[in-house]
N, C-alpha and C positions, 0 to 999 in steps of 0.2 A: 345440228345440235338438237333438233326436235326430239329424237328418241331419248336423248340424255335428259332433257327437261321432263319428259313424260315419266321416265324411270324415277327421277327425283321426286316428283309429285306422288307417285305410287308408293315410294319408300316412306315418305313423310306420312301419308295416310295410314299405312300399315303400322308404322312406329307409334303414332299417336294413339291408335286403337289398341295396340299391344300394351302401352303404358297406362291407359285409362283405368283398367280394373285395379292396378296396383295403387294408383293415386286415389281411387274411390274408397280405399280403406279409411281415408280421412273424410269424415262428414263435417262440413263447415256450416257455421251459422253467421251470416253477415246481414246486418240490419233486420234481424228477425226472419231471414229467409234461410231455410235449411236445404243444403244440396250436397251431393257427392262431388268432390273436387275433380274426379276423373271425367265428369260430364262436360267440363269446360274443354278438356282435350278433345273429346268427341265432337263438340261443337266446332272447334277449329278444323278438325279433319273433314267434316262435311262441307265446309267452305272450299277446301281443296278439291273435294270430289265434284262439286258443282263446276269448278274451273275446268277439270278434266272433261266433264260431260259437255260443257259449252264448247270446248276446243276440239275434242276428238269424237264426241257423240256417245250415245247410250251404250253401245257394245263395249267400248273401252272403259266406261264408268263401271259397268257391271263386272268386267274383268278385274278392275281395281278392288271392288268390294269382295269378290271371290278370293283374290290373293290374300286379302286381310283375314278373311274367314279361315282360309287354309292355314295361315301362319298361326292364328289363334288356336286352331284345333291341334296343331302339332305341339304348341306350348302347353295346352291344357291336358292333352292325352299322353305326351311323352316327357316333356321337361319337368313339369310339376311332380308327376309320380316318381321320377328319378330322385328329385330333391327330397321327397318325403321318405323314400325307401333307403337312402344312403344312411349308414350308421353314423350316429352323432357323438362327437367327442366334446363339442362345445357349441352352444347356440344362445343367442341373445334371448332374454326372457320374453315370452310371448311370441317367439318366432313361429312355432307350429300353428298357433291360433291365427297369426297373420297370414301364413300360407294357406290355411284352410279357408279363411274368408276370401283370400285372393282367388282361390280355385272356384268358389261359388260365384264371385263377381266376374270371373272370366267366362263362365257358362252363361250368366245373365247377359253379359255384354255381347257374347256370340249370338244369342237369340235376338237381342235387340238390334244388332248390326244386320243380321240376316233379314229380319222383317223391315226395319227402317231403311236399310241401304238398297236392298234388291226390289222391294215391293212398294215402297213409298217414295223415297227421295229420287232414285234414278228414273223410274218411269214418269213421275210427275214433272220433273225438270225437263226431261226430253220432250214431253207433250207440250209444255209451255215454250220450249225452244222452237219447235216447229210452228206453233200457233203464232208466235211473235216474230217468226223468220229471223231468229238470232239476235233480235234487238231486246232492249230493256233487261239487261243481264241482272242488275241489282234487284229489280222487281221480281224476277224469276227466282233469284236466290232467296229472297225473303219469303215469298209465297210458299216455296218448297220447304223452307226451314220449319214452318209452324206445324204442319201435320207430322213431319219427321220427328220433331222434338216431342210432340204429344205421345206418339206411339212408342218411341224409344224410352221416354221417361216412365211411362206406365209399366212397360215390360221389365225394364231394368230395376225399377223400384220394387216390384212384387217379387221377381225371381231372386234379386240380390239381397233384399233386406227383410222380407216377410218373416216374422218369427223371431227377429232380433230385438234389441232394445230400442232400435230406431223407429220413430213414428213414420210408418211407410207413407201415409197420406200426406203428411207435412213434407216428407222428402220428395214425393212426386211433384207436388205443387211447387216446392222451392226449386227443384231441378228444371221444371218448365220455365219458371221465371228467370232463373240464372242463364239458361241456354238461349232464351229469347233475347235477353239483354246482351249476351256475348255475340249473338248473331248480328244484332244491330251495331254494336261497337266495332265489329269486324268488317262492316261494309266497306270502308275505305281501303282496308288492308286487302280484302278479297278482290276488290276492283283493281288495285295496283298489281296484285299477283296475276290477275287475268291479262292485264296489259303487258306485263313483263313476259309472261309465258308465251303469248302470241308473238311478241317481238322476237324472243330468243328461238321460238319454234320455227320461225320463218327465216332464220339466219343460217346461212351455210357455214360449214366449218372453214 
């Protein structure tokens, strides 16, 4: 069952990252904190990535990120242009603007995932995994989350929203706050997923 569990985790990571730019068309303000809704999906996906990294190691975690990057690239370079170029008989008002912003957010998310996933989250978590000899998973998850969130929020905020009506600095700050909070809230969930994954992964068919 191990390979099936791994495929499921990878599929969830890819799906959450694919949906995040679409969800980020909505910028929410909660208790005075401004953030792109899609950033919450990205936060959840990184929890799954850390589970993969802890279970299967750095190489598999990097493969998971690369698969997500590849799927995003196909969507950005193939799917969206087809949708744009097809002749229109009817479309909801604002649909083209929505797609245009989604395309920009897909690019911003791609760069953010490339930097945050491959060069911050994966190597840092792996380093801590070796240093702590596989123990203190929650501590490693939280410590890895903070620099990943900072880098991702800055890159995503600037590339995705600079020049729009959105206050980019408020958005970056709010996204950092929102993702830090979601990382903390997800601690028990990520811990349970790790336990379940290890149990199912070690169970024969």
